[in-house]
TITI-463293 format. One line per 5 residues: their letters; for each residue x, y, z of C-alpha. Coordinates in nm, 3 decimals, decimal comma. Example, Ala and Ser with C-alpha at 12.3 -4.5 7.8 and 13.67 -1.06 7.14 Angstrom:
BEGIN
as = 1,230/-0,450/0,780 ~ 1,367/-0,106/0,714 $
***
This chain:
BEGIN
mkalf = 2,497/-3,153/-3,369 ~ 2,540/-2,782/-3,299 ~ 2,449/-2,838/-2,932 ~ 2,720/-3,098/-2,928 ~ 2,980/-2,814/-3,061 $
tvmki = 2,874/-2,605/-2,815 ~ 2,902/-2,814/-2,502 ~ 3,258/-2,905/-2,656 ~ 3,343/-2,565/-2,620 ~ 3,208/-2,483/-2,259 $
lclpv = 3,426/-2,783/-2,161 ~ 3,722/-2,645/-2,384 ~ 3,704/-2,390/-2,140 ~ 3,861/-2,481/-1,815 ~ 4,099/-2,723/-2,001 $
ilifk = 4,230/-2,408/-2,139 ~ 4,270/-2,269/-1,835 ~ 4,445/-2,576/-1,679 ~ 4,686/-2,607/-1,936 ~ 4,762/-2,214/-1,912 $
lagil = 4,797/-2,226/-1,544 ~ 5,014/-2,534/-1,555 ~ 5,238/-2,366/-1,811 ~ 5,288/-2,055/-1,622 ~ 5,370/-2,268/-1,287 $
lysis = 5,635/-2,485/-1,504 ~ 5,803/-2,172/-1,663 ~ 5,833/-2,000/-1,350 ~ 5,957/-2,286/-1,175 ~ 6,241/-2,363/-1,453 $
mlstk = 6,342/-1,998/-1,407 ~ 6,393/-2,050/-1,071 ~ 6,600/-2,422/-1,090 ~ 6,791/-2,217/-1,368 ~ 6,963/-1,969/-1,073 $
itgpl = 6,997/-2,286/-0,860 ~ 7,098/-2,574/-1,128 ~ 7,363/-2,331/-1,347 ~ 7,587/-2,319/-1,055 ~ 7,553/-2,645/-0,953 $
ltflg = 7,621/-2,767/-1,285 ~ 7,939/-2,571/-1,287 ~ 8,031/-2,722/-0,976 ~ 7,952/-3,082/-1,074 ~ 8,185/-3,023/-1,420 $
acciy = 8,467/-2,845/-1,199 ~ 8,445/-3,219/-0,982 ~ 8,388/-3,398/-1,301 ~ 8,744/-3,265/-1,425 ~ 8,865/-3,303/-1,065 $
civir = 8,786/-3,681/-1,075 ~ 8,938/-3,742/-1,412 ~ 9,274/-3,566/-1,300 ~ 9,289/-3,807/-1,028 ~ 9,168/-4,083/-1,198 $
swrdv = 8,878/-4,201/-0,980 ~ 8,664/-4,348/-1,261 ~ 8,419/-4,463/-1,055 ~ 8,295/-4,085/-0,945 ~ 8,347/-3,962/-1,249 $
lilaa = 8,084/-4,224/-1,411 ~ 7,846/-4,069/-1,127 ~ 7,924/-3,734/-1,165 ~ 7,889/-3,755/-1,554 ~ 7,525/-3,924/-1,466 $
ciagl = 7,409/-3,625/-1,279 ~ 7,496/-3,405/-1,509 ~ 7,333/-3,601/-1,783 ~ 7,008/-3,595/-1,541 ~ 6,958/-3,241/-1,508 $
yifyl = 7,051/-3,195/-1,924 ~ 6,766/-3,443/-1,916 ~ 6,538/-3,235/-1,689 ~ 6,609/-2,922/-1,926 ~ 6,515/-3,114/-2,235 $
ldgal = 6,191/-3,245/-2,078 ~ 6,073/-2,875/-1,937 ~ 6,130/-2,748/-2,276 ~ 5,960/-3,038/-2,444 ~ 5,686/-2,999/-2,177 $
lgflk = 5,649/-2,605/-2,233 ~ 5,620/-2,643/-2,587 ~ 5,390/-2,890/-2,601 ~ 5,130/-2,723/-2,356 ~ 5,167/-2,401/-2,513 $
taegn = 5,075/-2,596/-2,849 ~ 4,780/-2,778/-2,704 ~ 4,616/-2,415/-2,568 ~ 4,693/-2,295/-2,880 ~ 4,463/-2,524/-3,065 $
lssfl = 4,217/-2,533/-2,800 ~ 4,192/-2,147/-2,818 ~ 4,145/-2,185/-3,200 ~ 3,863/-2,435/-3,158 ~ 3,704/-2,203/-2,919 $
ha = 3,691/-1,950/-3,174 ~ 3,601/-2,157/-3,468 $
***
């Protein structure tokens, strides 16, 4: 049983490394994308207000869907980052047990 536990600890190391690298990559992509999508959200919001003023409801729907898609991207990005940090922490605690 102790040998199986040792093998599991050895197999746990590459998984921790992959989770840590994926977290760093996702975090850096998230920080870079906020520099681009922040002004894009502002522009889309302004276009949406303009389309409301000129009563172009189809364009309002398209722009609102784009804005909602960007917010869903941010939500999923944060959830995935949280999952990766939690999984990496749990695997590290298993490794030190």
